[in-house]
C-alpha positions in Angstrom: 260.8 79.4 -20.2 260.3 78.2 -23.8 263.3 79.7 -25.6 264.8 78.7 -28.9 268.3 78.9 -30.4 267.5 82.3 -32.0 266.6 83.9 -28.6 262.9 84.0 -29.1 260.8 83.3 -26.1 257.3 81.7 -26.4 254.7 83.3 -24.1 251.6 82.7 -26.3 250.1 79.2 -26.3 247.6 78.1 -29.0 245.5 75.1 -28.0 243.5 73.2 -30.6 240.5 71.7 -28.8 239.2 69.7 -31.7 239.9 69.0 -35.4 236.2 69.1 -36.3 234.4 72.0 -37.9 230.9 72.8 -38.9 232.0 74.7 -42.0 233.8 73.5 -45.1 235.8 76.6 -46.1 237.4 76.2 -49.5 240.8 77.3 -48.3 240.8 74.9 -45.4 239.3 71.5 -46.3 237.5 69.5 -49.0 233.7 69.6 -49.2 233.3 66.1 -47.8 235.4 67.0 -44.8 238.4 65.0 -43.4 239.0 61.9 -41.5 238.5 63.2 -38.0 240.7 62.1 -35.1 239.3 59.2 -33.1 238.0 60.2 -29.6 240.7 58.2 -27.7 243.4 60.2 -29.6 242.1 63.5 -28.4 243.3 65.1 -25.2 240.8 64.9 -22.4 239.6 68.0 -20.6 241.8 67.1 -17.7 244.8 66.6 -19.9 244.3 70.0 -21.6 244.0 71.8 -18.3 247.1 70.0 -17.0 249.2 71.0 -20.0 247.9 74.6 -19.8 248.8 74.6 -16.1 252.3 73.4 -16.8 252.8 76.0 -19.5 251.5 78.8 -17.3 253.1 77.9 -14.0 256.4 76.4 -15.2 257.1 77.6 -18.8 256.3 81.3 -18.8 253.1 81.3 -20.9 251.0 84.4 -20.3 248.4 84.1 -23.1 246.3 81.2 -24.1 244.2 81.0 -27.3 241.7 78.2 -27.7 241.3 77.2 -31.4 240.2 74.2 -33.5 238.9 73.1 -35.9 235.9 74.9 -34.4 236.4 75.1 -30.6 232.8 75.7 -29.9 232.2 72.1 -30.9 234.1 70.9 -27.8 231.5 69.8 -25.2 233.7 70.7 -22.3 234.9 74.2 -23.5 233.2 76.3 -20.8 234.6 74.1 -18.1 238.1 74.2 -19.6 238.0 78.0 -19.7 236.8 78.2 -16.2 239.5 75.9 -14.8 242.2 77.7 -16.7 241.0 81.0 -15.4 241.7 79.8 -11.9 245.4 79.3 -12.5 248.0 81.5 -10.8 249.2 83.5 -12.5 246.0 83.9 -14.5 246.7 83.9 -18.2 244.9 86.1 -20.7 242.5 83.9 -22.6 240.9 84.2 -26.0 239.1 82.1 -28.5 239.3 81.8 -32.3 235.9 80.7 -33.8 233.8 80.8 -36.9 231.1 82.4 -34.7 228.4 79.7 -35.2 227.2 78.9 -31.7 228.5 82.1 -30.1 225.0 83.5 -29.8 224.2 80.7 -27.2 227.6 80.5 -25.5 229.1 84.0 -25.4 227.6 84.9 -21.9 228.7 81.5 -20.4 232.2 81.9 -21.8 232.5 85.4 -20.4 231.3 84.2 -17.0 233.8 81.4 -17.1 236.7 83.8 -17.6 237.3 84.2 -21.3 238.6 87.6 -22.1 237.8 88.1 -25.8 237.2 86.4 -29.2 238.4 86.4 -32.8 235.7 85.5 -35.3 236.4 84.4 -38.9 234.1 86.2 -41.4 235.2 86.7 -45.0 232.3 88.4 -46.6 229.2 90.5 -45.9 227.3 88.8 -48.7 225.3 85.7 -47.7 225.7 84.1 -51.2 229.4 84.5 -51.2 229.6 83.1 -47.7 227.8 80.0 -48.8 230.2 79.6 -51.7 233.2 80.1 -49.5 232.1 77.9 -46.6 229.7 75.5 -48.4 227.2 76.2 -45.7 224.3 78.7 -45.4 225.2 80.1 -41.9 226.0 83.8 -42.5 223.2 85.0 -40.3 224.4 82.8 -37.4 227.9 84.3 -37.6 226.6 87.9 -37.5 224.4 87.1 -34.5 227.4 85.4 -32.8 229.5 88.5 -33.3 226.8 90.7 -31.8 226.4 88.3 -28.8 230.2 88.4 -28.2 230.3 92.2 -28.2 227.3 92.4 -26.0 228.7 89.9 -23.5 231.9 92.0 -23.2 234.3 89.6 -25.0 236.1 92.6 -26.4 237.8 93.7 -28.4 236.0 91.5 -30.9 238.4 90.9 -33.7 237.2 89.8 -37.1 239.6 87.7 -39.3 239.1 88.0 -43.0 240.7 86.2 -45.9 240.2 87.7 -49.4 240.0 85.3 -52.3 240.4 86.2 -56.0 237.1 86.4 -57.9 235.0 85.8 -54.8 235.4 88.6 -52.2 238.4 90.5 -53.3 236.3 93.6 -53.9 234.9 93.7 -50.3 237.8 95.2 -48.3 236.4 98.8 -48.0 232.8 97.6 -47.3 234.1 95.2 -44.6 236.1 97.9 -42.9 233.1 100.3 -42.9 231.0 97.6 -41.4 233.6 96.8 -38.7 233.9 100.5 -37.8 230.1 100.9 -37.5 229.8 97.8 -35.3 232.9 98.5 -33.2 234.8 95.4 -34.3 238.5 95.3 -35.1 239.0 94.0 -38.6 242.1 92.0 -39.5 242.9 90.9 -43.1 245.0 87.7 -43.4 246.8 86.8 -46.5 245.7 83.4 -47.7 248.1 80.7 -46.5 248.8 77.2 -47.8 246.8 75.4 -45.1 244.3 73.5 -47.3 244.1 69.7 -47.1 243.8 69.4 -50.9 247.0 71.5 -51.5 245.2 73.8 -53.9 246.9 77.0 -52.7 248.9 79.0 -55.3 251.2 81.9 -54.6 250.3 83.4 -58.0 247.2 85.5 -57.9 246.8 85.6 -54.1 245.5 88.8 -52.6 248.5 90.4 -50.9 248.8 92.9 -48.1 249.7 95.5 -50.7 246.5 94.8 -52.6 244.4 95.1 -49.5 245.9 98.4 -48.4 245.5 99.9 -51.8 241.9 98.9 -51.9 241.2 100.3 -48.4 242.9 103.6 -49.2 240.3 104.3 -52.0 237.9 105.1 -49.1 239.8 105.6 -45.9 242.8 107.5 -44.6 245.2 105.0 -43.0 248.0 105.9 -40.7 250.5 103.2 -39.8 250.6 102.5 -36.1 254.3 101.6 -35.9 256.4 98.7 -34.8 256.6 99.9 -31.2 252.9 99.4 -30.7 252.9 96.1 -32.7 255.5 94.3 -30.6 255.4 90.6 -31.4 251.8 90.7 -32.7 251.4 89.2 -36.2 249.2 92.0 -37.5 250.5 95.3 -38.8 247.9 97.9 -37.8 246.7 101.2 -39.3 244.7 103.9 -37.6 241.5 104.5 -39.6 240.6 108.1 -40.5 242.5 109.5 -37.5 241.1 107.0 -35.0 240.0 105.5 -32.7 239.4 102.4 -34.9 242.2 100.4 -36.3 242.5 97.8 -39.1 245.2 95.1 -39.2 246.9 93.1 -41.9 248.6 89.8 -41.3 251.0 89.4 -44.2 252.2 85.9 -43.4 253.3 85.3 -47.0 254.7 88.5 -48.3 256.0 90.1 -45.1 256.8 87.2 -42.7 257.2 88.1 -39.0 259.0 84.9 -37.8 261.8 86.8 -36.1 259.4 88.1 -33.5 257.3 85.0 -33.1 256.3 84.2 -29.5 254.0 81.2 -30.0 253.9 77.6 -29.2 251.1 75.3 -30.3 249.4 72.3 -28.9 247.3 70.1 -31.3 244.1 68.4 -30.3 245.9 65.1 -30.0 248.6 66.4 -27.8 251.5 67.3 -30.1 253.7 70.3 -29.7 254.2 72.3 -32.9 256.8 75.0 -32.9 255.2 76.7 -36.0 251.9 76.5 -37.9 253.9 75.2 -40.9 256.2 72.9 -39.0 256.6 69.4 -40.5 257.7 67.9 -37.2 255.8 67.4 -33.9 256.7 66.4 -30.4 254.4 64.1 -28.5 253.2 65.2 -25.1 250.2 62.9 -25.0 252.5 59.8 -24.7 254.1 61.3 -21.6 250.7 62.2 -20.1 249.5 58.6 -20.6 252.6 56.7 -19.7 251.5 53.9 -17.3 252.6 54.4 -13.7 254.6 51.6 -12.1 252.2 48.9 -11.1 250.0 49.3 -14.2 247.3 51.6 -15.5 244.1 51.4 -17.5 245.7 53.9 -19.9 242.9 56.4 -19.6 245.4 59.2 -19.2 243.8 61.1 -16.2 244.9 64.6 -15.2 247.6 63.4 -12.9 247.5 59.7 -13.7 250.8 59.2 -15.5 254.3 58.6 -14.2 255.6 61.6 -16.2 255.9 64.5 -13.7 255.1 68.1 -14.6 258.9 68.7 -14.6 259.4 65.9 -17.2 256.6 67.2 -19.4 258.0 70.7 -19.2 261.5 69.4 -20.1 260.1 67.7 -23.3 258.2 70.9 -24.2 261.4 73.0 -23.7 263.4 70.6 -25.9 260.9 70.8 -28.7 260.9 74.6 -28.7 264.7 74.7 -28.5 264.7 73.2 -32.0 262.3 75.8 -33.5 263.4 76.9 -37.0 264.3 80.4 -37.9 261.3 80.9 -40.2 258.1 79.3 -41.6 259.6 79.0 -45.1 256.6 80.8 -46.6 258.9 83.3 -48.3 260.6 80.4 -50.1 259.0 79.7 -53.6 259.7 76.0 -53.1 257.8 75.9 -49.8 256.5 72.5 -48.8 253.0 72.5 -47.3 252.5 70.7 -44.0 250.8 67.3 -44.2 248.1 68.2 -41.6 245.5 70.8 -42.6 244.7 73.8 -40.4 241.6 72.1 -39.0 243.9 69.6 -37.3 246.5 71.9 -35.9 244.8 75.1 -35.0 244.9 78.5 -36.6 
């Protein structure tokens, strides 16, 4: 199992499939984009499936979330999902996406074995969406959400970040819309994951601000820690149920003591935390030349590093996981790699 020195056990694997994205959200990356990873640096489909297999069959992983960048931009996504769904034991599988492209892929992903999706949507207003993402794709996201729900990728969760002066007045409207469409809304405090390091603690919309705004229109009943378990979202029952709304207070109410996640970047690095400043290289072990030479292509089983050895490296990385993210420290140092490169 993937255990650390604080007794936490990782059972949830986040796999970044690409660093690329078709939006340019202001809290994630600059308008001109970033210097993307070169194709040879990315894990191949076979390498991703192999690492997921090792995690599931040897390291105790029970849930796999595919992320990006934007994972729907990965050409082999459906095949990766299908192959991972055949693992024994079969992990629960989900996908975090901006929703662009879901309209055409939702049915195929469901047929391949994907269980559900999280879709990022910060506003109901197309003009605000364009300002936040620098792209005019609001309609595509709404259609993608509908397609995911209709395909049975449920519960469909909607992730929302509120930004001062842009969409900070939309919380009640967003919740009313989510209830009407049978989506589970989750507000996420803005975190320092932008490449240009423009995040400021002062003025950010906090969990307290969000709940105060929601309570102007809804009756919220706290679900409780027993139901929450290790999930990052605190949840409230809306108007007596059955709908719920979540708040992920990563900055003001960190939940590091219950963290059960391990992360794999698109270029094969293990990260013990989204905000970690160190990484452990698994790609090098995958591509180590077998005795007698190799073309270095890094096929699924083509290295001399055994599953056992790769598992050992992964365990050692997780053993060194820090107690917390550091977000509650005013002197917090932002990670060098933006969210698009390491997966949300």
